[in-house]
N, C-alpha and C positions, 0 to 999 in steps of 0.2 A: 450802555448798561442800564440806564434809567428807564428806557422804553420797555424793558423787560418786566419792570415792576412799577406800577403807578399808584401810589397811595391815594386814598379817598380825600384827604385833606392834609396840607402841610402849612405850618406856621413858620414864617421866616423872620429873622431878626432884622429890623430896619431902624433901630434906635441909635443912640450915641455910640460912636465907634464903628458904625456899619462900614465905613470906607476901609478901615483896617481889616475888618473881618472879611470883606470882599476878596482880599488877596488870598484868603484860605478857600473861600467858596468858589472862586473862578477856576481853581484847579480841578474841581468836580463839575465845571460848566454850569454853575448856579450864578444868578445875579446877586442873591443874598444868601446868607448862611441858614440852612434849614435847622431849626432847633427842635421842633416836635412834628412828627409825622403820625397821622391817624389812619387806621384801617377800621372799617365798620361793617363786619360781617353780620348778615341778618338770617340767611337761610343755609349757610354753609355748614357742612358736617366736618368731621375730624380731618379727612384727607384734604379738603379745600382749605381748612383752617391752617394747615401746615404751609400752604402757599401764601397765606397772609403774612406769616413770619418772614418768608423769603422776600416778599415785596418790600417789607419794611427794612430788611437788611440791605437790599440793593439801594435804597434811598439814603441810608446812612445818616439820618438826622441824629442830633444829640440825644434825643429820647424818642421812643416809639411806643404808641399807645394803640392797643386793640380794644375797641369798644364793642362789646358783645351785646347785640339786641336780638329781638325776635327768637326764632328757633335756635340760633347759635348760642344764646345765653346759657343753655343747658350744658355747654361744654367749658364753662369757666374753670372748673377744677382741672380738666385735661389741658387747657391752654396754659394755666399757671405752671403745671409740670413741664410742659413742652418748652415754654419760654425760659424756664430755669435751666434748661440744657444749653441755652445760648447766652452764657454768662458775659460774653464780650459786648453784648448789645443791651441797652437799657430798655427792656420791654416792661410795659405795664398792662395789666388786663383790667379794664374798667367797664363801668356801666355808663349809660347816657347821662345819668345824674351827676357822676363824677366829672364828666367833661363840662357840663353846664356850670358846675361849681368852680372849676378852674377858670373858665371863661369869665365868670363874674368877678373872680378875684384879680385876674390879670388884666383883662381888657376894660371892663366897666369901671374899675377903680384906678385906672391909669391916670396919674397926674397930668395936668395940661402942659407939661414941660416940652411937648413936641415929640417925645419918644413914642414910637409906635411899634406894635408887634405885627 
């Protein structure tokens, strides 16, 4: 199923409790539990952007983020409406800036306790 949709980037949880979470993840044939999946459309128009949603649904991460850049950024309003129709999935429609802010908060400020994302 996952070969049908391959997100651009996936963050997996590898921190405290990862062994226990692996029991959940291995049911989906993952080594670690996927907690955020990203798709980054740049030149896609409305029809291809619908495929972006399906790709993220197939991966089934805890949260799914569509980062609109380039020509695709003009479809932010459309994507918010479309993602709203898929209420069972946590979709977020972001810009590159919002992804960088999340990265700075989560990864760069991570305490040296050994927990990794």
